N, CA, C and O of each residue as an XYZ file, in Angstrom:
664
protein
N     136.129     81.134     80.317
C     136.224     82.465     80.898
C     137.442     82.492     81.800
O     137.669     81.570     82.584
N     138.219     83.549     81.685
C     139.430     83.690     82.480
C     139.167     84.723     83.573
O     139.490     85.898     83.402
N     138.596     84.304     84.670
C     138.440     85.151     85.845
C     137.764     86.482     85.613
O     137.656     86.966     84.487
N     137.322     87.048     86.693
C     136.690     88.351     86.689
C     137.771     89.423     86.660
O     138.629     89.468     87.542
N     137.731     90.271     85.665
C     138.658     91.397     85.545
C     140.115     90.958     85.421
O     141.010     91.573     86.001
N     140.339     89.906     84.671
C     141.695     89.363     84.515
C     142.655     90.392     83.927
O     143.791     90.499     84.388
N     142.230     91.143     82.930
C     143.112     92.150     82.336
C     143.306     93.351     83.251
O     144.358     93.991     83.230
N     142.307     93.651     84.043
C     142.343     94.842     84.895
C     143.520     94.826     85.873
O     143.993     95.879     86.299
N     143.983     93.638     86.221
C     145.065     93.506     87.192
C     146.432     93.290     86.552
O     147.433     93.130     87.251
N     146.471     93.287     85.231
C     147.745     93.153     84.523
C     148.179     94.508     83.984
O     147.351     95.282     83.503
N     149.452     94.793     84.061
C     149.988     96.014     83.463
C     149.885     95.906     81.944
O     150.046     94.821     81.385
N     149.619     97.016     81.282
C     149.463     97.009     79.820
C     150.597     96.310     79.076
O     150.319     95.574     78.129
N     151.866     96.502     79.455
C     152.930     95.812     78.727
C     152.859     94.281     78.827
O     153.483     93.589     78.022
N     152.121     93.747     79.788
C     151.977     92.295     79.956
C     150.857     91.706     79.098
O     150.771     90.487     78.952
N     150.011     92.544     78.536
C     148.856     92.048     77.797
C     149.205     91.224     76.565
O     148.613     90.161     76.383
N     150.131     91.650     75.709
C     150.436     90.816     74.538
C     150.884     89.404     74.929
O     150.515     88.429     74.275
N     151.674     89.300     75.989
C     152.110     87.977     76.460
C     150.922     87.173     76.989
O     150.848     85.965     76.764
N     150.002     87.821     77.681
C     148.788     87.151     78.167
C     148.021     86.546     76.984
O     147.645     85.375     77.015
N     147.795     87.351     75.952
C     147.045     86.853     74.793
C     147.834     85.778     74.035
O     147.237     84.833     73.519
N     149.136     85.905     73.960
C     149.957     84.875     73.312
C     149.804     83.551     74.053
O     149.638     82.503     73.429
N     149.859     83.598     75.384
C     149.727     82.365     76.176
C     148.324     81.768     76.068
O     148.171     80.550     75.979
N     147.316     82.613     76.077
C     145.950     82.110     75.923
C     145.799     81.459     74.541
O     145.155     80.419     74.409
N     146.386     82.068     73.532
C     146.353     81.515     72.173
C     146.993     80.132     72.144
O     146.477     79.226     71.489
N     148.106     79.963     72.844
C     148.798     78.684     72.877
C     148.037     77.592     73.603
O     148.289     76.409     73.375
N     147.124     77.961     74.462
C     146.375     76.973     75.255
C     145.033     76.585     74.628
O     144.435     75.581     75.012
N     144.566     77.373     73.673
C     143.256     77.118     73.078
C     143.406     76.529     71.674
O     144.388     76.798     70.982
N     142.435     75.733     71.266
C     142.452     75.178     69.911
C     141.906     76.209     68.924
O     141.295     77.199     69.326
N     142.130     75.968     67.622
C     141.662     76.890     66.582
C     140.172     77.151     66.727
O     139.380     76.225     66.897
N     139.801     78.423     66.658
C     138.391     78.806     66.726
C     137.799     78.816     68.111
O     136.651     79.225     68.281
N     138.547     78.379     69.113
C     138.015     78.332     70.479
C     137.796     79.739     71.017
O     138.557     80.653     70.699
N     136.763     79.916     71.828
C     136.509     81.242     72.388
C     137.357     81.517     73.628
O     137.710     80.608     74.378
N     137.665     82.769     73.816
C     138.242     83.286     75.046
C     137.250     84.321     75.540
O     136.882     85.228     74.794
N     136.813     84.204     76.779
C     135.804     85.105     77.327
C     136.412     85.858     78.499
O     136.879     85.256     79.466
N     136.401     87.184     78.398
C     136.960     88.025     79.456
C     135.923     89.040     79.934
O     135.211     89.643     79.130
N     135.851     89.216     81.215
C     135.024     90.265     81.820
C     135.972     91.382     82.235
O     136.912     91.151     82.995
N     135.730     92.585     81.741
C     136.615     93.713     82.018
C     135.806     94.892     82.561
O     134.576     94.896     82.514
N     136.516     95.877     83.070
C     135.863     97.097     83.547
C     136.574     98.313     82.979
O     137.779     98.490     83.157
N     135.808     99.141     82.295
C     136.328    100.409     81.803
C     136.013    101.481     82.837
O     134.894    101.550     83.347
N     136.985    102.304     83.142
C     136.767    103.383     84.090
C     135.962    104.494     83.427
O     136.022    104.680     82.212
N     135.214    105.226     84.237
C     134.351    106.305     83.760
C     135.130    107.620     83.793
O     135.350    108.191     84.861
N     135.541    108.090     82.627
C     136.348    109.309     82.546
C     135.621    110.532     83.101
O     136.267    111.478     83.552
N     134.295    110.528     83.076
C     133.544    111.690     83.567
C     133.673    111.856     85.086
O     133.346    112.914     85.625
N     134.143    110.824     85.766
C     134.286    110.889     87.225
C     135.696    111.286     87.664
O     135.931    111.515     88.850
N     136.621    111.368     86.734
C     138.007    111.641     87.093
C     138.136    112.964     87.840
O     137.629    114.000     87.410
N     138.834    112.892     88.974
C     139.085    114.075     89.790
C     137.966    114.448     90.737
O     138.115    115.393     91.512
N     136.855    113.742     90.703
C     135.755    114.073     91.619
C     136.134    113.700     93.049
O     136.808    112.694     93.272
N     135.705    114.505     94.012
C     136.059    114.244     95.414
C     135.254    113.089     96.012
O     134.157    112.763     95.559
N     135.838    112.489     97.039
C     135.213    111.378     97.738
C     133.783    111.705     98.158
O     132.869    110.925     97.890
N     133.579    112.838     98.807
C     132.259    113.182     99.358
C     131.187    113.192     98.277
O     130.086    112.688     98.497
N     131.488    113.754     97.122
C     130.512    113.810     96.039
C     130.125    112.400     95.579
O     128.943    112.110     95.394
N     131.102    111.543     95.398
C     130.822    110.173     94.956
C     130.087    109.398     96.039
O     129.124    108.686     95.755
N     130.537    109.536     97.269
C     129.880    108.862     98.398
C     128.423    109.287     98.506
O     127.533    108.448     98.646
N     128.182    110.597     98.439
C     126.814    111.104     98.609
C     125.891    110.617     97.503
O     124.710    110.377     97.751
N     126.404    110.467     96.291
C     125.592    109.943     95.183
C     125.111    108.530     95.507
O     123.936    108.212     95.323
N     126.026    107.683     95.992
C     125.644    106.303     96.302
C     124.790    106.219     97.567
O     123.904    105.368     97.655
N     125.038    107.075     98.532
C     124.205    107.106     99.740
C     122.769    107.490     99.385
O     121.826    106.931     99.946
N     122.592    108.434     98.463
C     121.247    108.812     98.023
C     120.561    107.663     97.297
O     119.377    107.415     97.522
N     121.273    106.966     96.442
C     120.687    105.809     95.752
C     120.257    104.745     96.750
O     119.218    104.107     96.588
N     121.055    104.567     97.764
C     120.734    103.593     98.819
C     119.474    104.024     99.578
O     118.574    103.214     99.799
N     119.412    105.284     99.971
C     118.238    105.793    100.711
C     116.963    105.704     99.882
O     115.890    105.432    100.422
N     117.071    105.933     98.567
C     115.888    105.872     97.700
C     115.485    104.438     97.354
O     114.467    104.225     96.695
N     116.267    103.463     97.790
C     115.945    102.066     97.515
C     116.306    101.621     96.111
O     115.811    100.596     95.644
N     117.172    102.385     95.419
C     117.575    102.034     94.056
C     118.627    100.935     94.033
O     118.876    100.335     92.988
N     119.239    100.671     95.170
C     120.254     99.636     95.298
C     120.298     99.190     96.746
O     119.774     99.869     97.629
N     120.925     98.044     96.989
C     121.111     97.605     98.371
C     122.494     98.045     98.850
O     123.254     98.648     98.092
N     122.816     97.745    100.095
C     124.069     98.218    100.678
C     125.285     97.663     99.932
O     126.236     98.399     99.672
N     125.264     96.383     99.589
C     126.399     95.814     98.851
C     126.524     96.434     97.464
O     127.634     96.705     97.007
N     125.404     96.661     96.794
C     125.434     97.290     95.481
C     125.987     98.707     95.539
O     126.742     99.126     94.662
N     125.605     99.441     96.582
C     126.116    100.807     96.745
C     127.612    100.791     97.050
O     128.362    101.619     96.533
N     128.045     99.856     97.885
C     129.471     99.766     98.215
C     130.288     99.409     96.969
O     131.359     99.973     96.742
N     129.783     98.480     96.172
C     130.488     98.104     94.935
C     130.476     99.249     93.932
O     131.474     99.476     93.248
N     129.377     99.966     93.834
C     129.306    101.119     92.942
C     130.266    102.212     93.361
O     130.937    102.815     92.523
N     130.331    102.469     94.662
C     131.263    103.475     95.161
C     132.702    103.047     94.887
O     133.541    103.871     94.523
N     132.980    101.773     95.060
C     134.310    101.229     94.753
C     134.702    101.551     93.310
O     135.781    102.087     93.057
N     133.821    101.222     92.374
C     134.101    101.469     90.950
C     134.279    102.961     90.678
O     135.179    103.358     89.938
N     133.424    103.780     91.272
C     133.510    105.223     91.033
C     134.772    105.827     91.628
O     135.342    106.751     91.048
N     135.219    105.327     92.769
C     136.464    105.828     93.355
C     137.663    105.470     92.481
O     138.586    106.270     92.332
N     137.649    104.280     91.908
C     138.728    103.928     90.974
C     138.722    104.878     89.774
O     139.774    105.348     89.341
N     137.536    105.155     89.245
C     137.443    106.078     88.112
C     137.917    107.471     88.499
O     138.638    108.115     87.737
N     137.520    107.938     89.667
C     137.896    109.284     90.114
C     139.404    109.412     90.273
O     139.973    110.466     89.991
N     140.047    108.352     90.722
C     141.477    108.392     90.970
C     142.332    108.180     89.739
O     143.560    108.204     89.828
N     141.700    107.972     88.584
C     142.447    107.639     87.372
C     142.939    108.848     86.597
O     143.613    108.692     85.578
N     142.623    110.024     87.048
C     142.973    111.234     86.305
C     144.476    111.303     86.048
O     145.278    111.438     86.972
N     144.836    111.207     84.763
C     146.232    111.316     84.371
C     147.099    110.133     84.757
O     148.326    110.227     84.724
N     146.481    109.027     85.119
C     147.262    107.880     85.577
C     146.884    106.627     84.805
O     145.716    106.415     84.480
N     147.869    105.810     84.516
C     147.624    104.544     83.844
C     147.202    103.459     84.826
O     146.544    102.491     84.445
N     147.582    103.624     86.089
C     147.244    102.641     87.122
C     146.556    103.338     88.282
O     146.936    104.444     88.667
N     145.538    102.683     88.841
C     144.745    103.290     89.907
C     144.652    102.352     91.106
O     144.802    101.136     90.984
N     144.400    102.954     92.268
C     144.266    102.215     93.521
C     143.275    102.936     94.419
O     142.991    104.116     94.212
N     142.751    102.240     95.406
C     141.854    102.857     96.389
C     142.602    103.625     97.467
O     141.994    104.387     98.219
N     143.899    103.437     97.550
C     144.686    103.994     98.656
C     144.429    105.482     98.923
O     144.350    105.861    100.091
N     144.292    106.347     97.907
C     144.079    107.763     98.209
C     142.775    108.048     98.962
O     142.643    109.090     99.604
N     141.823    107.132     98.883
C     140.513    107.343     99.505
C     140.350    106.580    100.816
O     139.330    106.710    101.492
N     141.339    105.798    101.167
C     141.168    104.910    102.313
C     140.939    105.668    103.618
O     140.116    105.245    104.431
N     141.643    106.773    103.836
C     141.441    107.558    105.057
C     140.021    108.104    105.131
O     139.412    108.112    106.200
N     139.484    108.568    103.984
C     138.098    109.048    103.966
C     137.132    107.924    104.326
O     136.196    108.130    105.098
N     137.358    106.738    103.768
C     136.482    105.603    104.072
C     136.526    105.245    105.551
O     135.486    105.009    106.167
N     137.715    105.206    106.116
C     137.840    104.874    107.537
C     137.197    105.940    108.409
O     136.528    105.617    109.391
N     137.389    107.192    108.065
C     136.822    108.290    108.849
C     135.293    108.238    108.823
O     134.650    108.448    109.851
N     134.718    107.963    107.672
C     133.254    107.922    107.558
C     132.664    106.613    108.082
O     131.521    106.589    108.539
N     133.423    105.544    108.020
C     132.883    104.232    108.373
C     133.144    103.800    109.796
O     132.763    102.696    110.185
N     133.789    104.649    110.585
C     134.116    104.303    111.968
C     133.357    105.214    112.921
O     132.978    106.324    112.545
N     133.130    104.758    114.156
C     132.478    105.626    115.139
C     133.276    106.911    115.307
O     134.501    106.858    115.198
N     132.673    108.047    115.562
C     131.251    108.211    115.888
C     130.334    108.304    114.671
O     129.119    108.180    114.832
N     130.853    108.515    113.463
C     129.956    108.695    112.315
C     129.307    107.383    111.903
O     128.101    107.339    111.660
N     130.089    106.319    111.822
C     129.602    104.980    111.463
C     128.633    104.972    110.285
O     127.552    104.388    110.362
N     129.026    105.616    109.212
C     128.246    105.596    107.992
C     128.217    104.164    107.471
O     129.272    103.586    107.210
N     127.018    103.573    107.312
C     126.961    102.168    106.892
C     127.573    101.901    105.520
O     128.142    100.830    105.307
N     127.471    102.852    104.578
C     128.024    102.653    103.249
C     129.546    102.574    103.306
O     130.141    101.658    102.737
N     130.175    103.517    103.982
C     131.639    103.488    104.097
C     132.097    102.273    104.888
O     133.091    101.638    104.537
N     131.369    101.948    105.959
C     131.733    100.789    106.771
C     131.671     99.505    105.940
O     132.551     98.652    106.056
N     130.644     99.361    105.107
C     130.513     98.164    104.267
C     131.606     98.130    103.201
O     132.141     97.069    102.880
N     131.923     99.281    102.666
C     132.990     99.337    101.666
C     134.315     98.894    102.275
O     135.057     98.131    101.657
N     134.616     99.367    103.485
C     135.850     98.961    104.161
C     135.837     97.457    104.401
O     136.849     96.783    104.206
N     134.696     96.937    104.822
C     134.574     95.502    105.090
C     134.801     94.674    103.813
O     135.523     93.677    103.834
N     134.187     95.091    102.725
C     134.282     94.329    101.477
C     135.639     94.452    100.789
O     136.122     93.493    100.188
N     136.252     95.633    100.876
C     137.424     95.901    100.047
C     138.706     96.163    100.831
O     139.680     96.668    100.273
N     138.713     95.830    102.100
C     139.905     96.056    102.932
C     141.150     95.429    102.296
O     142.205     96.059    102.242
N     141.027     94.202    101.821
C     142.192     93.528    101.229
C     142.580     94.094     99.872
O     143.683     93.839     99.390
N     141.697     94.853     99.257
C     141.964     95.410     97.927
C     142.510     96.828     97.966
O     142.809     97.406     96.921
N     142.640     97.386     99.144
C     142.954     98.822     99.223
C     144.278     99.204     98.577
O     144.418    100.325     98.089
N     145.251     98.302     98.561
C     146.540     98.615     97.946
C     146.754     97.925     96.607
O     147.830     98.032     96.018
N     145.736     97.216     96.122
C     145.846     96.597     94.804
C     145.824     97.675     93.727
O     145.326     98.780     93.943
N     146.362     97.340     92.587
C     146.421     98.279     91.475
C     145.590     97.738     90.315
O     145.637     96.549     89.999
N     144.835     98.626     89.694
C     144.057     98.298     88.511
C     144.578     99.134     87.359
O     145.061    100.249     87.554
N     144.475     98.586     86.156
C     144.944     99.280     84.966
C     143.811    100.114     84.378
O     142.687     99.637     84.223
N     144.119    101.342     84.059
C     143.178    102.253     83.412
C     143.373    102.086     81.903
O     144.400    102.500     81.365
N     142.406    101.488     81.224
C     142.569    101.187     79.800
C     141.318    101.496     79.007
O     140.247    101.738     79.562
N     141.480    101.482     77.710
C     140.379    101.701     76.776
C     140.224    100.453     75.905
O     141.090     99.578     75.897
N     139.117    100.384     75.179
C     138.861     99.250     74.304
C     139.988     99.080     73.281
O     140.352     97.955     72.941
N     140.533    100.183     72.795
C     141.605    100.102     71.795
C     142.835     99.372     72.338
O     143.538     98.705     71.579
N     143.099     99.488     73.632
C     144.226     98.756     74.228
C     143.999     97.240     74.118
O     144.929     96.486     73.829
N     142.773     96.811     74.349
C     142.445     95.385     74.262
C     142.584     94.900     72.824
O     143.181     93.857     72.561
N     142.028     95.668     71.909
C     142.088     95.302     70.493
C     143.533     95.197     70.000
O     143.895     94.237     69.318
N     144.345     96.176     70.344
C     145.744     96.175     69.903
C     146.542     95.010     70.496
O     147.351     94.393     69.802
N     146.317     94.711     71.766
C     147.083     93.651     72.430
C     146.674     92.260     71.963
O     147.478     91.329     72.009
N     145.435     92.112     71.516
C     144.920     90.783     71.179
C     144.917     90.463     69.696
O     144.814     89.293     69.328
N     145.026     91.468     68.831
C     144.726     91.252     67.408
C     145.666     90.303     66.667
O     145.326     89.860     65.570
N     146.813     89.980     67.211
C     147.687     88.994     66.558
C     147.245     87.563     66.845
O     147.658     86.629     66.157
N     146.409     87.398     67.857
C     146.059     86.056     68.321
C     144.556     85.774     68.327
O     144.133     84.622     68.231
N     143.763     86.827     68.439
C     142.316     86.664     68.589
C     141.564     87.722     67.798
O     142.060     88.821     67.550
N     140.349     87.349     67.410
C     139.407     88.282     66.814
C     138.314     88.529     67.856
O     137.814     87.581     68.460
N     137.945     89.778     68.067
C     136.833     90.093     68.965
C     135.552     89.854     68.186
O     135.321     90.472     67.147
N     134.716     88.946     68.697
C     133.497     88.592     67.974
C     132.230     89.125     68.638
O     131.187     89.217     67.990
N     132.306     89.475     69.915
C     131.112     89.986     70.588
C     131.515     90.739     71.849
O     132.537     90.452     72.472
N     130.696     91.691     72.199
C     130.854     92.450     73.426
C     129.467     92.543     74.042
O     128.548     93.100     73.441
N     129.321     92.001     75.231
C     128.004     91.946     75.867
C     128.020     92.695     77.194
O     128.957     92.582     77.985
N     126.968     93.455     77.411
C     126.827     94.160     78.686
C     125.489     93.804     79.305
O     124.528     93.468     78.613
N     125.452     93.884     80.604
C     124.188     93.707     81.310
C     123.749     95.084     81.789
O     124.509     96.051     81.719
N     122.548     95.158     82.263
C     122.022     96.422     82.786
C     121.284     96.167     84.098
O     120.283     96.815     84.402
N     121.799     95.214     84.863
C     121.102     94.834     86.089
C     121.632     95.535     87.337
O     121.129     95.288     88.433
N     122.632     96.400     87.198
C     123.116     97.188     88.325
C     123.790     98.446     87.787
O     124.215     98.491     86.633
N     123.882     99.465     88.637
C     124.511    100.719     88.236
C     125.953    100.462     87.800
O     126.702     99.772     88.491
N     126.328    101.013     86.670
C     127.690    100.892     86.190
C     127.969     99.638     85.391
O     129.083     99.460     84.898
N     126.982     98.760     85.249
C     127.231     97.496     84.542
C     127.582     97.715     83.078
O     128.247     96.875     82.471
N     127.149     98.821     82.507
C     127.475     99.095     81.107
C     128.972     99.340     80.907
O     129.465     99.269     79.781
N     129.695     99.630     81.991
C     131.153     99.816     81.914
C     131.895     98.508     82.163
O     133.125     98.492     82.198
N     131.161     97.411     82.337
C     131.774     96.130     82.668
C     131.334     95.047     81.692
O     130.617     94.120     82.069
N     131.759     95.164     80.450
C     131.316     94.182     79.459
C     132.058     92.851     79.561
O     133.133     92.738     80.151
N     131.437     91.876     78.966
C     132.090     90.594     78.725
C     132.467     90.601     77.249
O     131.629     90.824     76.376
N     133.744     90.350     76.993
C     134.245     90.366     75.619
C     134.530     88.931     75.200
O     135.206     88.185     75.909
N     134.009     88.560     74.044
C     134.193     87.209     73.526
C     135.140     87.290     72.326
O     134.884     87.996     71.351
N     136.230     86.552     72.432
C     137.240     86.497     71.391
C     137.194     85.121     70.723
O     136.761     84.141     71.330
N     137.640     85.059     69.479
C     137.810     83.778     68.782
C     139.284     83.655     68.427
O     139.888     84.571     67.870
N     139.849     82.492     68.766
C     141.265     82.239     68.481
C     141.484     82.207     66.988
O     140.744     81.549     66.257
N     142.507     82.921     66.531
C     142.868     82.928     65.103
C     143.764     81.739     64.785
O     144.176     81.566     63.638
């Protein structure tokens, strides 16, 4: 397995080289296992408050814990910010997070999100589809399986893809 979200942090033009290098390091038939995250197009353009309130309600109802809600909000904010963009970042939402997570409001969800993702606020993630993965890898690997879990909200958008070296 090559790290969590290894492709998500690479620009699309770098993907063919990534797969070429992985191909060169693996023996014939060896698996390559990648965990990726697909953004949710239905959330594109949604405002911070709407996404925040959805996760705050899930937290209040006991459907998730504080870390799960913060991670879910993180994923949804990336999806919301992807409208018309190939690359996404948390930066457009950072002021909202700070405003909600600092006194006097001290919203625990926003505060936890700031705590967990402060270092990630200016990182960039690639907005991609399954076809991008298939096209970039097909000269070097065959996709043999795609597995998803259902143990947390949004996990269906975060599959593990198993490739076989050609």
